[in-house]
C-alpha positions as CSV (number, residue, x, y, z in Angstrom):
1,M,-80.9,67.2,-10.3
2,D,-81.4,66.4,-6.9
3,N,-82.8,63.1,-8.1
4,I,-79.6,62.5,-10.1
5,N,-77.4,63.4,-7.2
6,K,-79.3,61.0,-4.8
7,E,-78.9,58.4,-7.6
8,E,-75.1,58.9,-7.5
9,Q,-75.0,58.8,-3.8
10,E,-76.7,55.5,-3.7
11,V,-74.8,54.0,-6.7
12,N,-71.6,55.1,-4.6
13,T,-73.0,53.7,-1.7
14,D,-73.8,50.5,-3.2
15,E,-70.4,50.2,-4.7
16,M,-68.7,50.5,-1.2
17,S,-70.7,47.9,0.4
18,V,-69.6,45.6,-2.4
19,D,-66.1,44.5,-2.1
20,S,-63.8,47.3,-3.5
21,P,-60.3,46.4,-5.2
22,N,-58.6,48.2,-2.4
23,D,-60.2,45.6,0.0
24,E,-58.9,42.8,-2.0
25,M,-55.4,44.3,-1.9
26,T,-55.5,44.6,1.7
27,E,-56.6,40.8,2.1
28,Q,-53.9,39.7,-0.5
29,Q,-51.2,41.6,1.6
30,S,-52.3,40.1,4.8
31,D,-52.5,36.7,3.4
32,T,-48.8,37.4,1.9
33,N,-47.8,38.7,5.3
34,V,-48.9,35.4,6.9
35,D,-47.1,33.3,4.2
36,I,-43.8,35.3,4.7
37,Q,-44.1,34.8,8.4
38,D,-44.6,31.1,7.8
39,E,-41.7,30.9,5.5
40,A,-39.6,33.0,8.0
41,I,-40.5,30.3,10.6
42,D,-39.8,27.3,8.4
43,P,-36.1,28.3,7.4
44,L,-35.5,28.8,11.2
45,K,-36.9,25.5,12.1
46,A,-35.1,23.8,9.2
47,A,-31.9,25.5,10.2
48,E,-32.6,24.2,13.9
49,A,-33.2,20.9,12.5
50,Q,-30.1,20.8,10.4
51,V,-28.1,22.1,13.6
52,A,-29.6,19.0,15.7
53,D,-28.7,16.8,13.0
54,L,-25.0,17.9,12.7
55,K,-24.7,17.9,16.4
56,D,-25.8,14.3,16.6
57,K,-23.5,13.4,13.9
58,Y,-20.6,15.2,15.6
59,L,-21.3,13.4,18.9
60,R,-21.4,10.0,17.0
61,Q,-18.1,10.7,15.3
62,V,-16.5,11.7,18.5
63,A,-17.8,8.5,20.3
64,E,-16.7,6.6,17.4
65,F,-13.2,8.0,17.5
66,D,-12.8,7.5,21.1
67,N,-14.1,3.9,20.9
68,Y,-11.4,3.3,18.2
69,R,-8.8,4.9,20.1
70,K,-9.3,2.9,23.1
71,R,-9.5,-0.2,21.1
72,T,-6.1,0.6,19.4
73,L,-4.5,1.3,22.8
74,K,-5.9,-2.2,24.2
75,E,-4.6,-4.1,21.1
76,R,-1.2,-2.3,21.5
77,A,-1.1,-3.3,25.1
78,E,-1.8,-6.7,24.4
79,L,0.8,-6.7,21.4
80,I,3.5,-5.6,23.8
81,L,2.4,-8.0,26.7
82,N,2.1,-10.9,24.3
83,G,4.3,-10.0,21.5
84,G,7.0,-12.7,21.9
85,E,4.4,-15.6,22.0
86,K,5.1,-16.6,18.4
87,T,9.0,-16.7,19.3
88,I,8.6,-18.3,22.5
89,T,6.3,-21.0,20.8
90,A,8.8,-21.7,18.4
91,L,11.4,-22.0,20.9
92,L,9.8,-24.4,23.1
93,P,10.7,-27.6,21.0
94,I,14.3,-26.7,21.3
95,I,14.0,-26.2,25.2
96,D,12.5,-29.8,25.0
97,D,15.6,-31.0,23.1
98,M,18.0,-29.6,25.4
99,E,16.2,-31.2,28.3
100,R,16.4,-34.5,26.6
101,A,19.9,-34.0,25.6
102,I,20.8,-33.3,29.4
103,A,18.9,-36.5,30.6
104,S,20.8,-38.5,28.0
105,G,24.2,-36.9,29.1
106,E,23.8,-38.2,32.4
107,K,23.3,-42.0,31.2
108,T,26.2,-41.7,28.6
109,E,29.9,-41.4,29.2
110,D,31.0,-40.5,25.5
111,P,31.8,-36.8,25.0
112,Q,31.4,-37.1,21.3
113,V,27.6,-38.1,21.5
114,L,27.2,-35.1,23.8
115,R,28.7,-32.7,21.2
116,E,26.9,-34.1,18.3
117,G,23.4,-33.7,20.3
118,M,24.5,-30.0,21.2
119,Q,25.5,-29.2,17.6
120,L,22.0,-30.5,16.3
121,I,20.2,-28.5,18.9
122,Y,22.3,-25.3,18.1
123,Q,21.4,-25.9,14.4
124,K,17.7,-26.4,15.3
125,L,17.9,-23.1,17.2
126,M,19.6,-21.1,14.6
127,K,16.8,-22.4,12.0
128,T,13.9,-21.2,14.3
129,L,15.5,-17.9,14.9
130,E,16.1,-17.5,11.2
131,A,12.7,-18.1,10.5
132,Q,11.6,-15.5,13.1
133,G,13.6,-12.9,11.2
134,V,16.9,-13.2,13.2
135,S,20.3,-13.2,11.3
136,K,23.9,-13.1,12.2
137,I,26.0,-10.3,11.4
138,D,28.8,-11.4,9.2
139,T,32.4,-10.4,10.5
140,E,34.8,-12.6,9.0
141,G,37.1,-10.5,6.9
142,A,34.6,-7.7,6.7
143,D,35.4,-3.9,6.7
144,F,34.6,-2.3,10.0
145,D,31.0,-0.7,9.9
146,T,29.9,1.3,12.7
147,S,26.4,0.4,11.8
148,L,26.9,-3.2,12.4
149,H,30.1,-3.5,14.6
150,E,31.3,-2.1,17.8
151,A,35.1,-1.9,18.3
152,I,36.3,-3.1,21.8
153,A,39.9,-3.5,20.7
154,L,42.4,-1.9,18.2
155,V,45.1,-4.3,17.2
156,P,48.3,-2.4,15.8
157,G,50.8,-3.7,13.6
158,M,48.7,-5.8,11.4
159,G,49.7,-4.5,7.8
160,D,48.0,-2.1,5.5
161,D,45.9,-4.9,4.3
162,K,44.3,-5.4,7.7
163,K,44.0,-1.8,8.4
164,G,40.0,-1.1,9.1
165,K,39.3,-4.6,8.9
166,V,37.7,-7.0,11.3
167,I,40.4,-9.1,12.8
168,D,38.4,-11.2,15.5
169,C,34.8,-11.3,16.6
170,M,34.5,-11.4,20.7
171,S,30.5,-11.6,20.6
172,T,28.4,-12.2,17.6
173,G,25.9,-9.5,16.4
174,Y,22.4,-10.2,15.3
175,K,19.9,-8.4,13.2
176,L,16.0,-8.8,13.3
177,N,14.6,-7.9,10.0
178,D,17.5,-5.7,9.1
179,K,17.6,-3.9,12.3
180,V,20.6,-4.5,14.4
181,I,19.4,-5.8,17.8
182,R,23.0,-6.6,18.9
183,Y,26.0,-5.1,17.6
184,A,28.9,-7.4,17.1
185,K,31.8,-6.7,19.3
186,V,35.0,-7.0,17.3
187,A,38.8,-6.0,17.3
188,V,39.9,-3.9,14.6
189,G,43.4,-3.7,12.7
190,Q,45.0,-0.5,13.1
């Protein structure tokens, strides 16, 4: 029996020297722990990379918006400064006509020729202004309208048919693209 016990002890000792299943589990657990630690680091690195990417995108958006704001402010300032350039350019030929009329007025004694020249220049000016969107406010026989007219006088005793109507226009009113830029100064029947 002693021999059998000795053999069993030798077999048990041999089995222990060979990797036991418990040892395999310990190695797998340690490998798994290393993998879990690597996975824990990878999401952290991924999150940091994502934060850095989003921060970069945010800074680029802010810079782009700031450039846009500066560019629009500059364009607006240029429009304010040079906004009337189109209108002034359109009026320059009329100024040339006025200079020629003044020069020819010194040479002629006929007032009718001067009147005709002034009438032509006036018509050209009105056409140019109409092309720029300027139009006269009609006052002849019109009802008094506070959005178009400014009453500077009330004329009593004009009769019921003239009550609330424009009697006379002292100063012509003008609109620019349907916006009143100068109200017509009128006398209104009472």
